Backbone bond lengths (Angstrom), bond angles and torsions (degrees), N, CA, C in turn:
res aa  C-N    CA-C-N  psi(-1)  N-CA   C-N-CA  omega(-1)  CA-C   N-CA-C  phi
1 M - - - 1.567 - - 1.502 105.11 -
2 K 1.345 112.03 137.34 1.379 122.93 172.86 1.517 118.50 -57.52
3 R 1.353 120.87 129.85 1.398 115.78 176.60 1.613 110.67 -131.25
4 N 1.309 119.05 146.24 1.477 124.27 177.28 1.496 105.32 -71.50
5 E 1.475 107.21 -173.54 1.494 114.73 177.52 1.433 120.53 -71.88
6 E 1.407 113.98 -18.33 1.558 118.86 172.88 1.510 110.34 -83.42
7 G 1.291 116.73 -8.51 1.584 115.56 178.10 1.506 109.75 96.70
8 T 1.374 116.38 -1.78 1.575 116.58 175.85 1.484 111.51 -82.58
9 S 1.319 111.82 132.47 1.474 116.14 177.31 1.466 112.47 -65.21
10 V 1.397 116.39 151.48 1.384 120.89 -174.69 1.470 103.88 -63.72
11 S 1.318 122.10 -49.10 1.432 122.08 -179.18 1.365 119.31 -55.29
12 D 1.455 118.42 -39.07 1.449 126.19 173.06 1.495 108.85 -53.30
13 K 1.421 114.36 -54.25 1.480 121.78 -176.33 1.454 109.87 -57.24
14 N 1.342 120.88 -39.35 1.328 124.08 -177.47 1.596 114.23 -68.50
15 N 1.369 109.97 -44.60 1.473 117.27 169.33 1.595 117.05 -54.78
16 Q 1.298 114.04 -38.82 1.399 119.36 -174.80 1.531 104.40 -77.86
17 S 1.233 122.14 -37.10 1.473 118.32 -179.09 1.557 113.17 -85.32
18 R 1.348 120.29 -6.54 1.413 117.55 -179.99 1.465 111.70 -69.97
19 A 1.318 112.15 131.86 1.488 119.08 179.45 1.614 111.08 -66.29
20 K 1.204 117.55 153.65 1.391 119.87 176.78 1.537 112.80 -71.22
21 R 1.395 116.52 139.20 1.410 119.99 -176.62 1.619 101.26 -94.29
22 V 1.326 109.05 122.53 1.526 113.83 -174.59 1.442 108.95 -126.11
23 L 1.384 117.88 139.95 1.336 124.84 173.67 1.513 109.42 -113.43
24 V 1.347 115.58 119.18 1.444 123.47 175.32 1.452 111.35 -100.48
25 V 1.442 121.31 125.54 1.318 127.80 -179.60 1.455 116.74 -108.28
26 T 1.334 121.62 123.19 1.404 125.64 172.10 1.459 112.28 -115.72
27 A 1.347 115.33 166.07 1.490 119.86 -177.77 1.551 109.40 -87.22
28 V 1.365 115.75 -43.82 1.469 119.75 -176.56 1.398 115.33 -126.94
29 S 1.394 122.03 169.07 1.376 125.87 -178.38 1.506 114.49 -61.25
30 A 1.240 120.58 -38.11 1.395 123.11 -176.41 1.562 112.49 -64.73
31 E 1.302 116.09 -32.87 1.478 122.78 171.50 1.613 109.58 -66.40
32 R 1.313 109.86 -50.88 1.526 110.66 173.76 1.361 121.02 -47.20
33 E 1.443 109.23 -51.01 1.586 115.36 175.18 1.543 114.71 -56.84
34 A 1.241 114.60 -36.46 1.490 118.20 174.13 1.574 109.43 -60.21
35 V 1.384 114.14 -53.91 1.448 119.17 -178.10 1.457 110.47 -51.33
36 M 1.348 114.51 -50.92 1.424 124.09 -178.95 1.494 115.74 -53.56
37 R 1.403 114.00 -42.79 1.477 118.95 174.59 1.613 111.24 -59.22
38 G 1.315 113.15 -41.01 1.398 116.01 179.32 1.468 120.85 -70.38
39 L 1.278 112.87 -26.94 1.554 123.87 178.44 1.487 109.15 -77.10
40 K 1.360 121.52 -31.69 1.453 120.75 178.99 1.463 111.76 55.85
41 G 1.357 123.62 37.11 1.383 125.17 169.96 1.484 113.49 91.14
42 A 1.285 121.29 14.01 1.489 125.05 -178.56 1.566 102.70 -62.07
43 S 1.293 111.60 130.66 1.589 125.77 -170.25 1.478 110.17 -84.52
44 H 1.319 118.33 -25.11 1.531 123.07 -170.49 1.528 107.04 -92.54
45 V 1.274 125.91 4.79 1.391 131.01 178.23 1.445 116.78 -117.71
46 D 1.329 114.29 127.51 1.426 121.20 176.92 1.577 114.28 -108.98
47 V 1.196 114.06 137.34 1.611 121.96 -171.12 1.469 106.66 -116.06
48 L 1.321 115.94 120.45 1.425 122.31 -176.04 1.508 110.23 -122.33
49 V 1.409 113.47 128.50 1.499 118.00 171.47 1.550 105.91 -93.19
50 A 1.334 115.70 105.51 1.434 125.50 -175.27 1.484 118.07 -82.16
51 G 1.441 116.53 -22.48 1.428 118.64 -172.29 1.586 108.65 107.34
52 V 1.263 114.53 167.59 1.440 123.63 -175.17 1.565 108.55 -90.46
53 G 1.309 118.39 136.93 1.484 125.14 177.01 1.470 111.09 96.36
54 P 1.391 109.78 164.31 1.623 118.44 -178.58 1.507 110.51 -67.51
55 V 1.327 120.14 -40.03 1.357 119.34 -175.69 1.538 115.68 -63.03
56 A 1.378 117.26 -51.90 1.441 124.11 175.23 1.494 109.89 -62.42
57 A 1.237 122.80 -35.15 1.507 124.21 178.20 1.379 111.73 -70.65
58 A 1.365 126.67 -39.55 1.474 131.92 173.94 1.428 107.87 -62.07
59 A 1.365 123.33 -54.81 1.388 125.49 -173.08 1.545 110.13 -68.84
60 S 1.308 126.60 -36.94 1.397 125.09 179.34 1.507 115.24 -73.36
61 T 1.528 113.56 -33.30 1.407 118.59 175.11 1.461 110.72 -70.88
62 A 1.356 120.99 -39.50 1.461 120.82 -174.91 1.486 109.12 -68.85
63 A 1.340 120.13 -32.76 1.469 126.10 177.14 1.569 106.88 -63.62
64 A 1.185 115.97 -48.59 1.512 121.88 -178.45 1.570 111.39 -62.05
65 L 1.309 111.74 -41.28 1.443 113.86 -177.54 1.563 114.62 -74.76
66 A 1.456 112.28 -17.04 1.446 114.94 175.37 1.455 111.98 -79.01
67 R 1.312 115.84 -22.57 1.570 123.15 -177.15 1.589 109.48 -84.99
68 T 1.272 114.73 -38.35 1.510 119.68 -169.92 1.457 114.42 -133.07
69 E 1.338 120.77 142.27 1.520 126.41 174.45 1.528 106.35 -81.46
70 Y 1.347 114.33 128.04 1.502 122.20 174.57 1.470 107.76 -131.35
71 D 1.407 106.70 152.02 1.461 116.91 -178.66 1.609 112.21 -92.84
72 L 1.346 111.41 -22.70 1.455 115.72 -178.54 1.581 108.86 -153.88
73 V 1.276 111.59 146.28 1.581 115.58 179.35 1.673 100.92 -122.02
74 V 1.288 111.25 137.75 1.536 116.46 179.65 1.571 104.20 -130.45
75 S 1.362 113.31 118.38 1.451 118.82 164.19 1.543 110.45 -80.60
76 A 1.318 117.60 117.19 1.384 123.81 -175.57 1.418 116.48 -124.87
77 G 1.335 122.61 136.31 1.503 121.83 -176.16 1.463 116.28 172.23
78 I 1.286 121.50 179.98 1.496 121.48 178.07 1.579 106.06 -93.52
79 G 1.246 116.89 168.88 1.371 122.62 -179.56 1.497 113.04 -169.88
80 G 1.393 116.02 -169.10 1.436 124.33 178.97 1.460 111.60 -102.11
81 G 1.300 120.73 143.13 1.439 125.97 -179.82 1.534 108.33 -112.30
82 F 1.462 112.91 139.69 1.408 120.20 -179.45 1.552 105.52 -75.66
83 A 1.277 114.71 139.38 1.462 122.32 -177.65 1.477 111.67 -60.67
84 G 1.397 123.96 128.22 1.464 120.67 179.65 1.503 107.61 90.49
85 R 1.459 124.72 -11.81 1.377 122.86 174.22 1.484 118.04 -115.54
86 A 1.334 108.87 -35.54 1.615 115.77 -177.49 1.522 106.61 -148.24
87 E 1.249 117.85 106.56 1.384 123.18 -179.81 1.598 112.26 -78.07
88 V 1.353 115.86 157.00 1.477 116.91 173.25 1.527 111.26 -58.99
89 G 1.260 113.38 134.34 1.430 117.69 -177.82 1.418 118.79 96.22
90 T 1.463 113.78 1.12 1.425 119.32 -179.05 1.535 108.22 -114.68
91 L 1.299 118.34 179.47 1.490 124.40 -173.78 1.479 106.62 -121.09
92 V 1.317 111.98 156.40 1.545 120.12 179.65 1.612 104.74 -131.51
93 V 1.249 116.34 126.82 1.375 119.96 163.60 1.471 112.49 -103.83
94 A 1.342 120.00 132.81 1.593 120.61 -168.93 1.576 108.06 -82.55
95 E 1.354 112.76 125.88 1.470 115.86 167.95 1.548 105.39 -88.64
96 E 1.373 123.69 -28.45 1.321 123.45 169.52 1.521 105.45 -137.25
97 I 1.472 113.04 150.49 1.471 120.42 177.07 1.491 106.72 -114.13
98 I 1.275 121.39 113.56 1.499 125.66 -169.45 1.388 111.77 -125.89
99 C 1.442 113.35 131.45 1.412 117.36 172.34 1.476 109.24 -84.07
100 A 1.284 118.79 103.28 1.394 121.54 -166.37 1.619 116.94 -76.93
101 D 1.325 111.93 -17.18 1.385 117.14 -176.35 1.604 115.88 -109.66
102 L 1.279 113.34 8.15 1.478 119.92 -174.07 1.541 108.67 -92.63
103 G 1.338 114.24 103.10 1.423 122.89 -173.84 1.404 119.79 176.03
104 A 1.435 115.84 -140.67 1.354 119.18 -179.51 1.523 113.51 -142.37
105 E 1.237 123.26 142.72 1.459 123.91 171.10 1.375 111.84 -80.33
106 T 1.377 126.96 135.31 1.356 127.92 176.99 1.572 109.14 -128.50
107 E 1.221 120.98 174.67 1.434 123.10 175.97 1.496 110.12 -72.52
108 E 1.317 118.36 -18.42 1.469 120.60 178.54 1.561 108.04 -93.14
109 G 1.314 119.62 -10.54 1.366 121.34 -175.17 1.475 116.40 133.56
110 F 1.368 123.73 -165.16 1.458 125.45 173.18 1.527 116.33 -68.95
111 C 1.262 118.01 136.70 1.432 123.98 178.25 1.545 108.90 -119.28
112 G 1.214 118.30 108.78 1.502 121.41 -178.77 1.496 118.93 -72.34
113 L 1.350 113.57 163.62 1.596 116.78 -173.41 1.425 108.48 -58.46
114 D 1.317 122.16 -36.75 1.598 123.79 -177.94 1.478 109.48 -64.40
115 E 1.366 117.00 -42.96 1.460 120.45 176.24 1.539 116.64 -69.91
116 L 1.261 114.34 -27.14 1.549 117.72 174.22 1.495 109.19 -77.25
117 G 1.327 120.42 -21.87 1.462 116.98 178.57 1.435 114.03 92.57
118 F 1.412 118.31 15.62 1.454 119.50 -175.27 1.409 114.89 -115.56
119 G 1.375 113.19 31.96 1.429 116.30 171.06 1.589 105.40 125.17
120 T 1.432 118.82 -151.22 1.323 111.94 -178.07 1.631 104.92 -137.70
121 A 1.265 119.05 152.42 1.443 127.67 172.50 1.467 113.79 -108.11
122 R 1.341 119.10 14.73 1.429 124.22 179.50 1.494 114.08 -135.24
123 F 1.300 112.04 135.15 1.456 119.68 174.38 1.635 105.68 -122.22
124 R 1.216 115.16 126.74 1.473 122.33 174.55 1.438 109.76 -88.56
125 V 1.357 119.51 128.88 1.469 129.34 178.00 1.506 109.26 -74.81
126 E 1.261 127.22 135.76 1.495 125.82 170.76 1.503 113.99 -46.45
127 K 1.356 117.74 124.75 1.420 120.49 -174.74 1.526 112.44 -62.15
128 G 1.324 116.28 -42.19 1.446 111.27 177.77 1.429 120.25 -62.22
129 L 1.253 115.70 -31.10 1.602 125.16 173.57 1.467 108.72 -65.97
130 V 1.321 119.86 -45.19 1.335 119.95 -179.31 1.576 113.88 -65.97
131 L 1.380 114.72 -35.73 1.432 122.07 -174.72 1.696 105.86 -70.07
132 R 1.412 112.10 -42.25 1.368 114.20 -171.74 1.656 109.17 -68.90
133 V 1.334 108.23 -43.94 1.462 110.28 179.72 1.665 114.46 -66.06
134 T 1.293 114.86 -42.57 1.417 119.34 172.91 1.528 115.73 -53.53
135 E 1.341 111.01 -51.99 1.459 117.50 -179.64 1.429 114.05 -63.61
136 A 1.377 120.40 -35.16 1.562 119.84 175.92 1.445 111.74 -77.85
137 V 1.275 121.58 -31.55 1.500 120.48 176.46 1.609 109.42 -67.94
138 R 1.318 113.18 -39.34 1.513 116.68 177.83 1.484 110.95 -65.88
139 A 1.346 117.04 -41.52 1.420 119.45 -177.85 1.454 112.75 -66.79
140 A 1.363 116.25 -21.60 1.501 119.86 175.48 1.487 115.34 -80.83
141 G 1.352 113.52 -1.32 1.481 119.91 174.57 1.570 108.09 93.60
142 L 1.217 121.89 9.19 1.520 125.82 -174.69 1.577 104.57 -94.85
143 P 1.305 117.12 134.64 1.452 123.08 -179.18 1.606 107.84 -76.25
144 V 1.311 118.19 123.99 1.402 121.59 -176.85 1.390 117.61 -146.07
145 T 1.288 124.27 146.19 1.432 136.65 -175.09 1.509 107.95 -125.37
146 A 1.240 114.45 138.09 1.586 119.08 166.49 1.546 108.15 -103.42
147 G 1.285 117.77 141.19 1.425 119.50 176.67 1.543 112.98 172.52
148 P 1.310 124.25 176.69 1.417 122.87 178.77 1.550 109.45 -60.10
149 V 1.342 114.49 145.67 1.434 127.04 177.60 1.574 104.12 -117.88
150 L 1.298 119.28 122.46 1.454 121.84 -174.87 1.610 105.76 -98.19
151 T 1.295 115.12 133.26 1.479 122.01 170.15 1.409 106.20 -103.05
152 V 1.427 116.65 129.67 1.506 125.36 178.20 1.431 109.02 -128.20
153 S 1.265 125.16 154.24 1.295 130.34 169.46 1.650 118.29 -86.78
154 T 1.231 109.92 -20.41 1.471 123.70 174.20 1.468 110.26 -126.29
155 V 1.323 113.83 117.68 1.530 124.56 -176.32 1.532 104.50 -63.24
156 T 1.367 113.87 134.93 1.411 122.19 178.25 1.457 112.82 -62.49
157 G 1.370 122.63 132.95 1.361 121.26 -176.16 1.570 113.11 -138.01
158 T 1.308 115.52 14.24 1.480 118.48 -178.81 1.493 107.37 -144.76
159 A 1.315 115.98 155.25 1.494 123.07 -177.09 1.578 106.25 -65.01
160 S 1.410 113.83 -43.90 1.499 115.88 -176.63 1.507 112.23 -58.89
161 T 1.356 118.79 -41.36 1.431 123.22 179.39 1.414 115.98 -64.12
162 A 1.477 115.04 -36.89 1.394 123.91 176.69 1.478 115.50 -63.75
163 A 1.469 109.62 -37.13 1.529 115.43 -178.08 1.558 109.91 -78.67
164 R 1.346 114.59 -23.02 1.494 115.72 179.19 1.450 110.77 -75.20
165 L 1.417 116.36 -40.53 1.437 120.76 173.54 1.559 116.29 -60.19
166 A 1.356 114.61 -44.82 1.401 122.77 175.36 1.493 113.30 -57.82
167 A 1.270 114.18 -38.53 1.564 118.44 177.08 1.400 112.55 -71.61
168 R 1.352 114.83 -34.57 1.494 120.42 -172.05 1.564 105.25 -75.44
169 V 1.316 120.98 -36.07 1.370 120.35 -177.54 1.595 104.77 -131.20
170 P 1.369 112.91 93.19 1.571 122.84 178.09 1.418 106.32 -49.54
171 G 1.380 118.91 133.02 1.509 122.50 171.78 1.507 113.42 82.26
172 A 1.358 119.69 2.90 1.318 124.23 175.17 1.603 113.28 -45.76
173 A 1.330 122.54 125.06 1.370 124.35 -173.58 1.529 113.81 -105.54
174 A 1.250 114.84 -37.20 1.547 116.05 -178.00 1.478 111.31 -148.67
175 E 1.389 115.12 165.10 1.409 125.18 -179.51 1.600 108.98 -128.40
176 G 1.333 112.47 129.96 1.416 116.70 167.43 1.498 114.30 -143.14
177 M 1.310 122.86 -169.49 1.475 119.66 -170.53 1.512 111.52 -120.46
178 E 1.322 120.97 -5.92 1.452 123.61 -172.29 1.589 118.27 -118.96
179 G 1.309 114.43 -23.62 1.344 114.49 -168.26 1.528 122.46 -56.97
180 F 1.330 121.21 -35.68 1.426 134.11 178.25 1.567 106.04 -68.80
181 G 1.287 121.06 -37.10 1.476 126.60 172.67 1.377 116.90 -61.54
182 V 1.429 114.07 -46.31 1.381 121.00 176.54 1.528 114.17 -70.78
183 A 1.325 116.22 -38.01 1.447 123.00 178.21 1.498 112.90 -61.51
184 T 1.402 113.69 -40.12 1.426 118.93 -179.49 1.514 114.16 -63.40
185 A 1.354 114.96 -44.55 1.422 124.82 177.37 1.493 110.59 -57.55
186 A 1.315 111.15 -49.80 1.520 119.87 -177.16 1.601 110.51 -65.29
187 R 1.308 117.88 -46.34 1.434 121.56 179.94 1.479 115.32 -62.77
188 N 1.339 114.36 -35.87 1.476 122.16 179.98 1.537 110.46 -60.19
189 R 1.323 115.39 -28.36 1.557 120.48 179.81 1.484 109.07 -103.69
190 G 1.317 121.96 9.35 1.446 123.58 177.68 1.561 117.66 68.24
191 I 1.459 111.95 27.88 1.463 118.57 176.93 1.549 113.45 -101.08
192 P 1.357 112.75 134.51 1.432 113.77 178.45 1.676 112.54 -61.93
193 V 1.325 113.64 147.33 1.501 119.01 -178.31 1.340 106.68 -129.67
194 L 1.418 111.32 150.37 1.558 125.63 169.82 1.436 111.75 -131.61
195 E 1.213 119.25 152.50 1.494 124.26 173.73 1.545 109.34 -129.99
196 I 1.332 114.18 132.57 1.497 120.29 177.01 1.483 108.86 -131.97
197 R 1.368 117.92 129.88 1.412 123.95 173.80 1.477 111.57 -122.73
198 A 1.442 110.02 136.23 1.534 116.93 175.00 1.525 101.21 -102.60
199 I 1.359 115.77 126.45 1.409 121.69 -167.17 1.686 111.55 -88.74
200 S 1.331 110.25 118.03 1.486 116.17 -173.91 1.585 108.13 -110.99
201 N 1.279 119.66 -2.59 1.403 116.49 178.34 1.551 110.65 -169.03
202 V 1.264 117.78 164.79 1.526 120.46 -175.33 1.574 103.42 -90.69
203 V 1.360 113.97 143.38 1.324 119.91 179.97 1.628 104.20 -76.65
204 G 1.459 110.32 125.28 1.532 113.66 178.61 1.502 101.89 148.86
205 P 1.371 114.44 -150.13 1.421 122.64 -178.15 1.497 114.32 -48.88
206 R 1.307 118.72 133.88 1.469 123.73 -174.35 1.477 108.40 -79.71
207 D 1.405 116.70 111.15 1.397 120.65 179.73 1.631 104.29 -129.92
208 R 1.377 109.66 90.06 1.513 114.94 -177.39 1.558 118.22 -60.67
209 S 1.297 114.29 -16.93 1.445 119.38 -178.99 1.565 106.37 -72.28
210 A 1.371 114.95 -24.62 1.467 117.65 -171.28 1.581 112.58 -101.71
211 W 1.310 112.86 2.51 1.389 117.69 175.77 1.591 112.70 -72.52
212 R 1.383 115.45 140.14 1.444 115.17 176.43 1.454 111.13 -127.39
213 I 1.387 110.80 72.53 1.466 115.91 -176.06 1.421 115.88 -67.88
214 D 1.219 120.51 -44.00 1.513 121.18 179.69 1.535 110.37 -59.21
215 E 1.311 114.35 -45.49 1.581 115.15 176.24 1.472 110.93 -53.11
216 A 1.371 111.18 -50.24 1.530 115.45 -177.42 1.522 113.10 -62.74
217 L 1.393 121.83 -37.94 1.317 119.41 172.49 1.524 116.16 -67.26
218 E 1.290 121.99 -25.03 1.371 121.58 172.38 1.560 116.75 -76.98
219 K 1.473 112.28 -31.68 1.414 114.24 165.77 1.514 118.01 -64.71
220 L 1.341 116.57 -30.89 1.371 123.24 -179.38 1.495 104.24 -68.56
221 A 1.328 125.39 -49.00 1.331 125.71 -177.91 1.532 117.65 -58.97
222 A 1.346 107.78 -39.08 1.534 116.51 176.57 1.498 108.17 -69.36
223 T 1.308 120.31 -32.54 1.484 117.37 178.83 1.470 111.34 -71.33
224 I 1.352 121.18 -41.89 1.391 124.12 177.71 1.599 112.34 -61.10
225 S 1.239 113.52 -31.98 1.443 116.68 174.28 1.512 114.44 -66.95
226 V 1.321 115.64 -36.46 1.462 121.02 175.85 1.555 110.63 -74.40
227 L 1.208 116.19 -27.59 1.583 117.91 177.65 1.361 114.40 -66.62
228 Q 1.420 119.19 -29.32 1.432 122.11 179.90 1.468 113.78 -58.49
229 E 1.328 116.48 -30.87 1.545 122.52 178.63 1.514 109.76 -79.78
230 V 1.295 122.46 -11.97 1.464 124.37 -171.62 1.526 108.38 -109.00
231 I 1.321 110.81 -59.81 1.544 111.43 -167.44 1.507 112.87 -131.32
232 L 1.420 119.10 -17.77 1.359 122.59 177.10 1.551 114.48 -83.79
């Protein structure tokens, strides 16, 4: 095997210098466009529009992972923020990715998949990864919170549902529709996963006049740009 003057093999050096191959998964084209703006032409990152909801996200992500080897999968998009935890115009980095409505209704209330003994509805994101991303985003002057991000199949539209979810998952920071699906596909292949949400609205009653989607998409683009220096 060829070695350089320091005794390091050429193949080792190439492996050390190889950029991580990253798959970023979005739900819709507008989110993909924001991610692409942030990437600024990075060649080692693929961006996938998977569709809306956890099932479409899981299926599309699994197909992509079967075609190409990746070092990291990122679920990225806009989402709702829980009042008092993540305000509109801020960012959330998931510490846990939780399928909040996967389980059973009982007379005593909701019973999650973990309690039922049928698997898990929670994926914990690697702590060091969360810390590096959060610190980098904050250092760039972007407002960011780390906390649980809930995946739901039905977007919350009432104050009572928002309150139930917040009570079910103490500290819940944001709500989206794809993270758990993306995480399931990634974890099934042993690949680390990260979820990032730019907050466009408050979780609760639907008030379209208060949504700030364009601002959230710009925050998402800015965050992806920062991530290139940390993990991409």
